[in-house]
N, C-alpha and C positions, 0 to 999 in steps of 0.2 A: 598797015605798017605798025601801028601801036599794038595791035594783037600778035603780030610776029615778035616783037620786043619782049611782051609779056611773057609769051610762051618760050622764049630763050632764056628769060630770067628764071622763072620756073625750073626749067630744064637744068640749068646750071645750079640753082639752088639744091635740087633734089640730088644731082651727081655729087656735091659738095657733101650733103648729109650722109650719102652713101658710103664715100670714101673715108668720112671721119669715122663712121662705124666699122668700117674694116681696119683702120689704123687702131682703133680702140681694142678689137678683137686679137689682132697680131700682137699688141703690145702686152697684153695680158695671157697670153699663151705660152707655153713652156716648151712645145715642140714646133718643129719646122716641116714643110712638106718634102724638102730635099736632104739629102744626107749631110751636105755641107750648109752650116747654119753661120752666116756672117756676123760680126759683131754688130749689134744694133747702135744706131746713131743716138747720140744723146737727147736731140729733138724728140725722140719717140718717147721718152719717160715722161713728157707732159700728158701723154694719154693712159698712163698707167692709173689703176685704181689705187693701189699702194705706192706711197712715194717714200 
């Protein structure tokens, strides 16, 4: 049981780090993959390199 909790905790931590990196890359990019680019939420600005 303890090993199961540790594995779940490590997986959650890795997923959070990966998603944070995706947010940082998206916040610092000027292009969008789609033709329509919606207005970025204000909460996304905390991931920008230049504020």
